[in-house]
C-alpha positions in Angstrom: -2.0 -20.3 -54.4 -2.1 -21.5 -58.0 -4.9 -19.1 -58.7 -7.2 -20.5 -56.0 -7.8 -17.5 -53.8 -11.4 -18.4 -52.9 -11.2 -21.3 -50.5 -11.3 -20.4 -46.8 -10.8 -16.7 -47.7 -12.6 -13.5 -46.8 -12.0 -10.2 -48.6 -14.6 -8.1 -47.0 -13.6 -4.4 -46.8 -11.0 -4.8 -49.5 -11.8 -3.5 -53.0 -10.2 -5.3 -55.9 -9.7 -2.8 -58.8 -11.3 -3.6 -62.1 -7.8 -3.8 -63.6 -6.9 -6.6 -61.1 -10.2 -8.4 -61.7 -9.7 -8.3 -65.4 -6.0 -9.3 -65.4 -6.6 -12.4 -63.2 -10.1 -13.2 -64.4 -11.4 -13.1 -60.8 -14.8 -14.4 -59.9 -16.4 -11.3 -58.2 -19.3 -13.4 -56.8 -16.9 -15.8 -55.1 -14.8 -13.0 -53.8 -17.8 -11.3 -52.1 -19.5 -14.5 -51.1 -17.8 -15.1 -47.7 -18.5 -12.3 -45.2 -16.7 -13.9 -42.2 -15.2 -17.1 -40.9 -17.8 -17.3 -38.1 -21.4 -18.2 -38.2 -22.8 -16.9 -34.9 -23.9 -13.3 -34.3 -24.6 -11.5 -31.0 -28.3 -12.3 -31.3 -27.5 -16.0 -31.2 -26.0 -15.7 -27.7 -28.2 -13.0 -26.2 -31.9 -12.7 -25.4 -33.9 -9.7 -24.3 -34.1 -10.9 -20.7 -31.1 -13.1 -19.8 -28.0 -14.6 -21.3 -28.2 -18.0 -23.0 -26.3 -20.8 -21.2 -24.3 -22.4 -24.0 -24.2 -26.1 -24.6 -20.6 -26.2 -23.5 -21.5 -24.6 -20.2 -24.4 -27.1 -19.7 -21.9 -30.0 -20.4 -19.4 -28.5 -17.9 -22.2 -28.2 -15.2 -23.2 -31.8 -15.7 -19.5 -33.0 -15.4 -19.1 -31.0 -12.2 -22.2 -32.7 -10.7 -20.4 -36.0 -11.3 -17.3 -34.6 -9.6 -19.5 -33.5 -6.7 -20.7 -37.1 -6.1 -17.1 -38.5 -6.2 -16.0 -35.7 -3.8 -18.6 -36.8 -1.3 -17.3 -40.4 -1.4 -13.7 -39.3 -0.9 -14.7 -36.9 2.0 -16.1 -39.8 3.9 -12.8 -41.7 3.4 -10.7 -38.8 4.6 -13.0 -38.0 7.6 -13.0 -41.6 8.8 -9.2 -41.4 9.4 -8.5 -41.5 13.1 -4.7 -42.0 13.0 -1.8 -40.4 11.0 -1.1 -43.7 9.3 -4.7 -44.0 8.1 -4.6 -40.4 6.8 -1.4 -40.9 4.9 -2.8 -44.1 3.3 -5.9 -42.3 2.1 -3.9 -39.4 0.8 -1.7 -41.8 -1.2 -4.8 -43.7 -2.6 -6.4 -40.4 -3.6 -3.3 -39.2 -5.5 -3.6 -42.3 -7.6 -7.3 -41.6 -8.5 -8.5 -39.8 -11.6 -10.3 -37.2 -9.4 -6.9 -36.0 -8.2 -6.3 -34.4 -11.6 -9.5 -32.3 -11.0 -9.7 -31.5 -7.3 -6.6 -30.7 -5.2 -6.3 -32.6 -1.9 -6.5 -29.2 0.0 -10.3 -29.6 -0.6 -10.4 -32.8 1.5 -8.0 -31.5 4.2 -10.3 -28.5 4.8 -13.3 -30.8 5.1 -11.4 -33.0 7.5 -10.4 -30.0 9.7 -14.0 -28.6 9.8 -15.6 -32.0 10.4 -15.4 -31.3 14.1 -13.2 -28.5 15.3 -13.8 -29.5 19.0 -12.4 -33.0 18.4 -8.9 -32.8 20.1 -7.8 -36.1 18.6 -8.6 -35.0 15.1 -6.6 -31.8 15.8 -3.6 -33.8 16.9 -3.8 -36.0 13.8 -3.9 -33.1 11.4 -1.1 -31.2 13.2 1.1 -34.3 13.1 0.6 -34.4 9.3 1.2 -30.7 9.0 4.4 -31.0 11.1 5.8 -33.4 8.4 5.5 -30.6 5.8 4.0 -33.0 3.4 1.8 -31.4 0.8 -0.5 -29.4 1.3 0.8 -28.6 4.8 2.5 -25.4 3.8 -0.9 -23.9 2.7 -2.8 -25.2 5.7 -0.6 -24.5 8.8 -1.2 -20.7 8.7 -4.9 -21.2 8.2 -5.1 -23.5 11.3 -4.3 -20.4 13.4 -7.6 -18.9 12.3 -9.6 -22.0 13.1 -7.9 -23.0 16.4 -6.1 -21.1 19.2 -2.9 -19.9 17.4 -0.7 -20.9 20.5 -2.1 -24.4 20.4 -1.2 -24.6 16.7 2.3 -23.3 17.3 2.9 -25.7 20.2 1.5 -28.7 18.2 3.9 -27.9 15.3 6.7 -30.2 16.5 9.7 -31.8 14.9 9.8 -35.5 14.2 12.9 -36.8 12.5 11.1 -39.8 11.1 8.4 -37.9 9.3 9.7 -34.4 8.5 10.6 -33.9 4.9 13.9 -31.9 5.1 16.6 -31.0 7.7 16.1 -30.1 11.3 17.3 -26.5 10.7 14.7 -26.1 7.9 11.9 -27.2 10.2 12.9 -24.7 12.9 13.1 -22.0 10.3 9.6 -22.8 9.3 8.6 -22.8 13.0 10.1 -19.3 13.4 8.0 -18.1 10.5 4.9 -19.6 12.0 5.7 -18.0 15.3 6.1 -14.6 13.6 2.7 -15.1 12.0 1.1 -16.0 15.3 2.6 -12.9 16.8 1.2 -10.7 14.0 -2.2 -12.2 14.4 -2.3 -11.4 18.1 -1.2 -7.8 17.4 -3.9 -7.4 14.8 -1.3 -6.7 12.1 -2.8 -9.0 9.5 -6.0 -8.0 7.7 -8.4 -10.8 6.5 -11.3 -10.7 4.1 -14.0 -13.3 3.6 -16.1 -14.1 0.6 -18.8 -16.7 -0.1 -19.4 -18.5 -3.4 -20.5 -21.5 -5.4 -17.5 -23.5 -6.5 -18.1 -24.5 -10.1 -15.4 -27.2 -10.0 -16.9 -29.3 -7.1 -20.4 -27.8 -6.8 -19.9 -27.3 -3.1 -20.7 -24.0 -1.5 -17.7 -22.2 0.1 -16.6 -19.7 2.7 -13.2 -18.4 1.8 -10.9 -16.3 4.1 -7.8 -14.7 2.7 -5.0 -12.7 4.3 -1.1 -12.7 4.1 -0.2 -16.4 3.5 -3.7 -17.7 4.4 -6.4 -19.1 2.1 -8.9 -20.9 4.3 -11.9 -22.6 2.7 -14.9 -24.1 4.5 -17.1 -26.2 2.2 -20.8 -27.2 2.4 -22.3 -30.0 0.4 -25.7 -28.5 0.1 -27.2 -25.0 -0.1 -29.3 -25.8 2.9 -26.2 -26.4 5.1 -24.6 -23.3 3.7 -27.6 -21.0 4.3 -28.1 -22.4 7.8 -24.5 -21.7 8.6 -24.9 -18.1 7.4 -28.3 -17.5 9.0 -29.9 -17.1 5.6 -27.6 -14.1 4.9 -26.5 -14.1 1.2 -24.7 -10.8 1.3 -21.2 -10.8 -0.2 -22.1 -14.1 -1.9 -21.6 -15.2 -5.5 -24.0 -18.0 -6.6 -24.2 -16.9 -10.2 -22.8 -20.2 -11.5 -25.2 -22.4 -9.4 -27.5 -22.8 -12.4 -29.5 -25.6 -10.8 -30.3 -23.6 -7.6 -34.0 -22.9 -7.0 -34.8 -20.6 -4.1 -37.3 -17.8 -3.1 -35.2 -14.6 -3.0 -37.6 -13.1 -0.4 -36.6 -15.6 2.2 -32.9 -14.4 2.3 -30.9 -11.3 3.1 -29.5 -10.0 -0.2 -28.1 -6.6 -1.3 -25.8 -5.3 -4.1 -23.1 -7.7 -3.2 -25.3 -10.7 -3.8 -25.0 -12.5 -7.1 -27.8 -15.1 -7.9 -28.1 -17.4 -10.9 -29.7 -15.8 -13.9 -32.7 -18.2 -13.5 -33.5 -16.5 -10.2 -32.6 -12.9 -11.0 -35.1 -10.4 -12.2 -34.7 -7.2 -14.1 -31.4 -8.1 -15.6 -29.8 -5.8 -18.1 -26.9 -6.3 -20.4 -24.0 -3.9 -20.9 -21.8 -4.5 -24.0 -18.3 -3.1 -24.6 -16.6 -3.4 -27.9 -12.8 -2.9 -27.9 -9.6 -3.5 -29.7 -6.5 -4.2 -27.5 -3.3 -6.2 -27.7 -3.9 -7.2 -31.3 -7.4 -8.6 -31.0 -11.0 -7.4 -31.1 -13.2 -8.1 -28.1 -16.8 -8.0 -27.2 -17.5 -7.9 -23.4 -21.0 -8.7 -22.1 -21.9 -8.1 -18.5 -25.3 -9.0 -17.1 -26.2 -6.9 -14.1 -29.0 -7.2 -11.6 -31.1 -4.5 -10.1 -28.2 -3.5 -7.8 -25.7 -3.2 -10.6 -23.8 -6.4 -9.5 -22.5 -8.5 -12.4 -24.1 -11.9 -12.3 -23.0 -13.3 -15.6 -20.4 -12.3 -18.1 -19.0 -13.4 -21.5 -16.0 -12.4 -23.6 -15.8 -13.0 -27.3 -12.4 -12.6 -29.0 -11.8 -12.2 -32.7 -8.6 -12.1 -34.7 -10.1 -10.5 -37.8 -12.0 -7.2 -38.1 -14.6 -8.8 -40.5 -15.4 -11.5 -37.8 -15.8 -8.8 -35.2 -18.1 -6.8 -37.5 -20.1 -9.9 -38.5 -20.7 -11.0 -34.9 -22.0 -7.5 -34.0 -24.1 -7.4 -37.2 -22.3 -4.2 -38.2 -23.1 -2.4 -35.0 -19.8 -0.9 -33.9 -21.4 2.1 -32.1 -19.4 3.2 -29.1 -16.6 0.8 -29.9 -13.1 1.7 -28.6 -10.9 1.2 -31.7 -8.4 3.9 -30.9 -5.3 1.7 -31.0 -6.3 -0.4 -34.1 -3.7 0.8 -36.6 -5.2 -1.6 -39.1 -8.1 0.8 -39.6 -5.8 2.8 -41.9 -6.1 0.0 -44.4 -9.9 0.2 -44.7 -11.0 1.3 -48.1 -14.6 1.6 -47.0 -16.8 1.0 -44.0 -19.9 0.0 -45.8 -22.5 -1.7 -43.6 -20.7 -0.6 -40.4 -22.2 1.8 -37.9 -19.3 3.6 -36.2 -21.5 6.2 -34.4 -19.8 7.5 -31.3 -16.9 5.1 -31.7 -13.6 6.1 -30.3 -11.3 6.5 -33.2 -8.2 8.5 -34.2 -9.1 11.7 -36.0 -7.5 10.5 -39.2 -10.2 7.8 -39.4 -12.9 10.4 -38.8 -11.5 12.4 -41.6 -10.9 9.5 -44.0 -14.6 8.5 -43.9 -15.9 12.0 -43.5 -17.4 11.2 -40.1 -18.6 13.8 -37.6 -16.6 14.2 -34.4 -16.3 16.7 -31.6 -12.9 18.5 -32.0 -11.1 19.6 -29.0 -10.2 23.2 -28.5 -6.8 24.0 -27.0 -6.6 27.2 -24.9 -3.4 28.8 -26.1 -3.0 30.4 -22.6 -2.6 26.9 -21.2 0.4 26.1 -23.5 2.6 29.0 -22.8 6.4 28.4 -22.6 8.7 30.6 -20.5 11.8 31.7 -22.2 14.0 31.0 -19.1 12.9 27.4 -18.8 13.0 26.9 -22.5 16.6 28.1 -22.6 17.5 25.8 -19.7 15.8 22.9 -21.5 17.8 23.4 -24.7 21.2 23.8 -22.9 20.7 20.7 -20.7 19.0 18.3 -23.2 22.1 16.0 -23.2 21.8 15.5 -19.4 18.1 14.7 -19.8 18.8 12.0 -22.4 21.7 10.5 -20.5 20.7 7.1 -19.1 21.8 6.6 -15.5 19.5 3.5 -14.9 21.2 0.8 -12.9 20.8 -2.8 -14.2 17.2 -3.8 -13.5 15.9 -7.0 -12.0 12.2 -7.1 -12.1 10.9 -7.7 -8.6 7.7 -7.3 -6.8 7.6 -4.6 -4.2 7.7 -7.2 -1.5 10.9 -8.7 -2.9 12.5 -5.3 -3.3 11.8 -4.6 0.3 13.7 -7.7 1.4 16.9 -6.1 0.2 18.9 -3.3 1.7 18.1 -0.8 -1.0 14.9 0.4 -2.6 14.8 1.6 -6.2 13.1 4.9 -6.7 11.9 6.1 -10.1 11.2 9.7 -10.9 10.0 12.1 -13.6 8.8 15.7 -13.7 7.6 18.4 -16.1 5.9 16.1 -18.7 3.9 19.0 -20.0 1.2 17.1 -21.8 -0.5 20.2 -23.3 2.7 21.1 -25.2 2.8 17.5 -26.5 -0.8 17.6 -27.5 -0.2 20.7 -29.7 3.0 19.3 -31.1 1.3 16.0 -32.1 -1.6 17.9 -33.8 -4.2 16.2 -31.7 -7.7 17.4 -32.7 -9.9 14.9 -31.0 -10.2 13.5 -27.5 -9.3 10.1 -29.0 -6.0 11.6 -30.2 -5.3 13.0 -26.7 -6.0 9.6 -25.1 -3.8 7.8 -27.7 -0.9 10.2 -26.9 -1.3 9.9 -23.2 -1.5 6.1 -23.3 1.8 5.9 -25.3 3.5 7.9 -22.5 1.9 6.0 -19.7 2.9 2.6 -21.3 6.5 3.8 -21.4 6.3 4.6 -17.7 4.5 1.3 -16.8 7.1 -0.8 -18.7 10.0 0.9 -17.0 8.9 1.4 -13.4 10.5 -0.9 -10.9 9.7 0.1 -7.3 8.6 3.5 -6.0 7.5 6.1 -8.6 7.7 9.9 -8.0 5.9 12.2 -10.4 7.0 15.7 -9.5 4.5 18.2 -11.0 3.7 19.9 -14.2 1.9 17.0 -15.8 -0.7 19.2 -17.4 -2.1 22.7 -17.2 -5.6 21.4 -18.2 -7.4 19.5 -15.5 -9.3 17.2 -17.9 -6.0 16.1 -19.5 -4.5 15.5 -16.0 -7.6 13.5 -15.2 -7.0 11.3 -18.3 -3.4 10.8 -17.3 -4.3 9.6 -13.8 -7.1 7.3 -15.1 -4.9 5.7 -17.7 -1.9 5.4 -15.4 -4.0 3.6 -12.7 -5.1 1.0 -15.3 -1.7 0.4 -16.8 0.6 0.3 -13.8 1.1 -2.6 -11.5 -0.9 -2.6 -8.3 2.3 -3.2 -6.3 3.8 0.1 -7.6 3.5 3.0 -5.1 3.0 6.3 -6.9 3.5 9.6 -5.2 2.6 13.0 -6.9 3.3 16.6 -6.2 1.6 19.3 -8.1 3.5 21.9 -10.2 2.8 25.5 -10.9 1.1 24.5 -14.2 -1.5 22.4 -12.4 -2.8 25.7 -10.8 -3.3 27.6 -14.1 -6.9 26.8 -14.7 -8.1 27.7 -11.2 -7.9 31.5 -11.1 -9.6 32.9 -8.0 -10.0 29.6 -6.2 -8.3 29.0 -2.8 -5.2 26.7 -2.9 -6.8 24.3 -0.4 -9.8 23.7 -2.8 -7.5 23.2 -5.8 -5.4 20.8 -3.8 -8.4 18.8 -2.5 -9.7 18.4 -6.1 -6.5 16.9 -7.3 -6.1 14.8 -4.1 -9.6 13.3 -4.5 -8.8 12.3 -8.1 -5.4 10.9 -7.3 -6.4 8.9 -4.2 -9.5 7.5 -5.9 -7.1 5.9 -8.3 -4.9 4.3 -5.6 -2.1 6.9 -5.6 -0.9 9.6 -3.3 -0.5 13.4 -3.4 1.7 15.4 -1.1 1.3 19.1 -0.4 3.4 19.9 2.6 2.6 16.4 3.8 4.7 13.5 5.2 4.6 10.1 3.5 5.8 7.2 5.7 6.4 3.6 4.6 6.9 1.4 7.7 8.4 -2.0 8.4 5.3 -3.9 7.2 5.2 -1.8 4.0 2.1 -0.1 5.2 1.8 3.5 4.1 0.7 6.5 6.2 0.1 10.0 5.0 0.4 12.6 7.7 -1.2 15.9 6.7 0.4 19.2 7.3 -2.2 20.4 9.8 -1.8 17.2 11.8 2.0 17.5 11.9 1.8 21.0 13.2 -0.3 19.8 16.2 2.1 16.9 17.0 4.9 17.0 19.6 8.4 16.2 18.5 8.4 13.0 20.5 5.2 11.9 18.7 6.8 12.4 15.3 9.9 10.5 16.3 7.8 7.6 17.5 5.7 7.7 14.3 8.8 7.3 12.1 10.7 4.9 14.4 9.9 1.8 12.3 9.8 3.8 9.0 11.9 2.3 6.1 11.7 5.6 4.2 10.0 9.0 4.5 9.0 11.5 1.9 8.3 15.1 2.6 6.7 16.7 -0.4 4.8 19.6 -2.0 5.1 22.3 -4.6 7.5 24.3 -2.5 6.8 27.4 -4.5 9.4 30.1 -5.4 9.3 32.5 -2.4 13.1 33.0 -2.4 13.5 33.3 -6.2 13.6 37.0 -7.0 13.7 36.6 -10.8 11.3 33.7 -11.7 8.3 33.8 -9.5 4.6 34.7 -9.3 5.2 38.1 -10.8 6.3 36.4 -14.0 2.9 34.6 -14.2 4.2 31.1 -13.4 0.9 30.4 -11.6 -1.1 32.6 -13.9 -3.6 34.5 -11.7 -4.1 31.8 -9.1 -1.2 32.7 -6.7 0.1 36.1 -5.9 3.6 37.0 -5.0 2.7 37.6 -1.3 0.9 34.3 -1.0 3.8 32.5 -2.8 6.2 33.8 -0.2 3.9 32.6 2.7 3.6 29.1 1.2 7.4 28.8 0.7 8.0 29.8 4.2 5.5 27.3 5.4 7.2 24.5 3.4 10.6 25.7 4.7 9.7 25.8 8.4 8.3 22.3 8.3 11.4 21.1 6.5 13.7 22.6 9.2 11.6 21.0 11.9 11.6 17.6 10.2 15.3 17.7 9.6 16.0 17.7 13.3 13.6 14.7 13.8 14.4 12.5 10.8 18.2 12.2 11.0 19.5 8.6 10.3 16.2 8.0 8.3 16.0 7.4 4.5 14.4 10.7 3.5 13.4 12.1 0.1 12.5 15.8 -0.2 10.1 15.9 -3.2 9.4 19.5 -4.3 8.4 20.7 -7.7 10.6 23.8 -7.3 14.3 23.4 -6.4 15.5 23.8 -2.9 17.0 27.2 -3.6 13.5 28.5 -4.4 11.9 27.7 -1.1 14.8 27.5 1.4 17.1 30.2 2.8 19.7 27.7 3.8 22.1 26.8 1.0 23.5 23.6 2.6 21.8 20.2 1.8 21.0 17.8 4.6 23.6 15.0 4.6 22.2 11.8 3.0 18.8 13.2 2.1 17.7 12.8 -1.5 16.4 16.0 -3.1 14.1 15.5 -6.1 12.8 18.6 -8.0 11.8 20.0 -11.4 10.3 23.3 -12.6 13.4 25.0 -14.1 13.9 22.5 -16.9 17.6 22.7 -16.1 18.5 19.0 -15.9 21.4 18.2 -13.5 22.2 15.8 -10.7 24.9 15.5 -8.1 25.4 12.5 -5.8 28.6 11.9 -3.8 26.7 9.9 -1.1 26.4 12.9 1.2 24.8 15.6 -1.1 22.2 13.9 -3.3 20.3 16.1 -5.8 18.3 14.6 -8.6 16.8 17.2 -11.0 17.8 15.5 -14.3 14.5 14.1 -15.6 12.6 17.2 -16.3 11.0 16.2 -19.7 10.1 19.8 -20.7 8.2 21.4 -23.5 9.9 20.0 -26.7 11.1 16.5 -25.7 8.6 14.0 -27.0 10.1 10.9 -25.3 9.1 10.3 -21.7 11.3 7.9 -19.7 12.1 7.3 -16.1 15.3 7.7 -14.2 16.2 6.0 -10.9 18.2 6.1 -7.8 18.5 3.9 -4.7 17.8 4.7 -1.0 18.7 2.7 2.0 15.8 0.4 2.9 16.9 -0.3 6.5 15.9 1.6 9.6 17.2 1.8 13.2 14.5 1.9 15.9 17.1 3.3 18.4 18.2 6.1 16.0 17.4 8.9 18.6 18.9 7.1 21.6 22.1 8.7 22.9 25.1 6.5 23.7 24.5 4.6 26.8 22.9 1.5 28.4 19.1 1.0 28.2 16.7 -1.7 29.3 14.5 -2.8 26.4 11.8 -5.3 25.6 11.9 -8.5 23.5 9.7 -6.8 21.0 12.1 -3.9 20.6 14.9 -6.5 20.1 12.8 -8.2 17.3 12.0 -4.8 15.8 15.8 -3.9 15.7 16.6 -7.0 13.6 13.5 -6.5 11.4 14.8 -2.9 10.7 18.1 -4.4 9.5 16.2 -6.9 7.2 17.5 -9.8 9.2 15.1 -12.7 9.5 15.0 -13.4 13.2 12.3 -14.0 15.7 13.3 -13.9 19.4 10.9 -16.2 21.3 13.0 -16.9 24.5 11.5 -16.1 27.9 13.4 -13.2 29.2 14.2 -11.6 32.5 15.9 -8.3 31.6 17.3 -7.2 28.2 19.9 -4.5 27.8 20.9 -2.5 24.8 24.3 -0.9 24.7 24.9 1.9 22.2 28.2 3.6 21.3 29.1 5.6 18.2 26.5 3.7 16.1 27.5 0.3 17.3 25.1 -1.9 19.4 25.4 -4.8 21.8 22.5 -6.7 23.4 22.8 -8.3 26.8 20.4 -10.6 28.6 20.4 -10.9 32.5 18.8 -14.0 34.0 16.9 -14.1 37.2 20.0 -15.3 39.1 22.0 -12.5 37.6 23.9 -14.3 34.9 24.8 -12.2 31.8 24.8 -13.4 28.2 25.5 -11.6 24.9 22.8 -12.0 22.4 23.6 -12.8 18.7 20.3 -13.1 16.9 18.4 -15.8 19.0 21.5 -17.4 20.6 23.1 -16.5 24.0 26.8 -16.5 24.9 27.4 -16.4 28.6 29.7 -13.7 30.2 30.8 -13.4 33.8 30.6 -9.6 33.9 30.0 -6.7 31.6 31.1 -3.2 32.6 28.1 -0.9 33.3 25.6 -3.8 33.9 24.9 -4.9 37.5 25.1 -8.6 38.1 22.7 -8.4 41.0 19.1 -9.2 40.6 17.9 -5.6 41.0 16.7 -3.6 37.9 18.7 -0.5 37.0 
C-alpha cells in the first residue's frame, strides 16, 4: 500500500495499538474518520407510516407503463389474426421487436385465447398452431384443457407433417402425454390453485391458475375490467405493486389475503429482522396491513459488519448473529446495542453481556451401561460408509426409476451432544442443532427415516423439527418414529396425549409421525397415513385395495420392548412414563398389527420402521422375505442384507459420536396391481391395464376402444388378451395388438365368461 492505508478504507471496530501507531506514524484522525462505506441509514428508507418508494422503483414503474402501451398495440395485432398463416407472421414480427426481450409471447397467446372463448374458428387456429409444437405450444396445450372441453382439445391436437417440428413418433408421444393429462383431469387427480395479482412487468391485472404442467394466465388491461370479472372480489389478490391505483377500499370484498398498494392501505406497521447468513448481513423489512398480510418488503444486504451497523444506526437489538464467526475478531462493540441479540455464549462472555443460561436436567442425559457398551464395541460399523454413488435427483425423477433411495438415522441423542459441547445458552443449542441438520440436509436424497431418540427434552426436539423443516428440501419426505427417550419428560401423561403433542408439531412442519400407523405412497406419489384405529376397523379386502397402487408402504412405531426380559421398562428406559405391564400391551399391539399386515402386503415394497429391534416386540424370530427392517435403540450397529433378509440397524449415532451422517438403502419402486390375484384368467378394464403398466414404470397410455380385455396370470408372469366384438383374439404389447386365432382358456364366441 506504500503507506497509504487511508483511502477507501474503514477500520471501525479495530483498535490499533499505540505501538503500531507510533511505529508507522499513523494518522489517528484519518483512521477513525470513515465509519462505513455506505451513506444511507434505515431512517432514510423508512417513515413512521409507510415505506418510501425509491427513485429506482419509480423509474421501473414508469418504464412498465411504456411497456403496457406497447403490449396493447401488439395484442391488437395478435387478436386480429384469423388464419394460422397470419398468426405465424405476427409471431415472427414480434420476435424481431425490442419488446420481445421484455415480454414473452405467451402473454399474447393467452390474450388471443381469451379474446373470445366461444369463437370456434379462433379455437381451430390456436390448436393448429399448438399442434405444430412451435414455441410456446408446450406450455399452452395443457392449459387449453382448462379453458375448453378437454376432449375437444385432445381431438384438435392433430399431426401435420408439413408443420410439426419433429418426427411423427415424437408427436404421438406428446399426444399420449396429453391424453393422460386429460384422463387425470376427468378423474379429478390434478389439483389446481388460482391467484390474482398486478403484473409489474406489463402493468396488466392477472388471474393465474397452476397445477401439474399448467400455468394459465388471463390478463386484463384495466382494473375496472379485472374487478368486473371478479365481481369486485379482491380476496386472494396481490395489488401491492400497483402504485398508481386509486380506489375506495369500502367498495370491494377484501380480507387477510388481500394486498393493496401502500398508498391505499391504512394502519401499516413494519417488522424488521436483522440476520447474518451465508456470509452476509441482512436487514429484512416487511410492511403488514391490519390483517397481517405483507404488502411491501425490502431486503438490504451488506458484506461488511460496519456497514450493517451504520445502516441500523447501531441498533442490533434482536439481531440473529449466531453463525457469524467473525464476531470473535471484535475488540469492542462500542456504539452497538446488542440487547436480546442471538449470539454464541462466548460473545456474551467476551463483552460481559447478560444472557439467560440454559439449565440441563441431568436426569434427561442419562446413559445406559448396556447401550453404551454396544456403542463402543460397534463404533466401526457405525462409521463404515455404505452409501451408494449418489446422483442428485428430485423426488419425481427418483420415482421414474425402478428403485427408491431411502435414507435413515436413529438415536441422535441431542441432549448428550449439548452437554458434551458445553452449550450454556439457547443460541449454543441452536448452533449445534443447525450444524447437525445441515449435514442431514446436504446428504439426504430421497425418503428420510428418523427412527427415534432425537432428544429427551421436548423443547430441544422442537428446535430440531423447526430447523429441519427450514433446511431440508420440500421434495424430501421425512418420516419419524418416537423413541423411548422422547417419553422421558411426560411422567404421568397418557401415551396418546404424548403422541398427539409430537404429531401436531411434526405435521405442522410438513413431516410425518408413525405410531402403529401405516404410511402409503401411491402411484401418483400422494401420501396417505392410515391411523391404527382406522386399520383395526377395516376389512382385509379394504386394506388390499388401499395398497393396490402403492409404490411402497411403511409400518412404523416405537414397538416397545415387551419381549425383552433384560432391558425394558423395569430398567427405566421410559423413566416413569411407561410401566412394564403397559409396555407388554403396546408391544403386542404392534406385533398383532404386524402379523395382520404381513399377510396383506406380500409382493409390496415394505419397510418396518420401529425404534426397538424386532426381537423386542415380536415373538417370531423369522424375518419376512424382502421386507426392510429399520431400528435403533440398542446402539448395537449392524446390518444384514442378502436380498431376502434385510435388516438395517447400523446408523444409531449414540451418546458419544459427535458426527451425524445418513446411511441409505434401496427399495423396489414398482408395484403390481394384480399382486393378490391367484393364477388364472380374469376379465379386466382398460384402466386396470393402464394401471398395471404404470406400476411397472412403463410410459404407456392405452386409448383404444375395447370390447373385452383378459389378463392371464401364471407363476408371476402375465399376458393380456383383447377379444373383439366378432370374437377375434389379439395379444396386447403395450398399446399394440397382435392377432391370434385361438388362445387356450379364452372362448372365441361373443359371450362374456
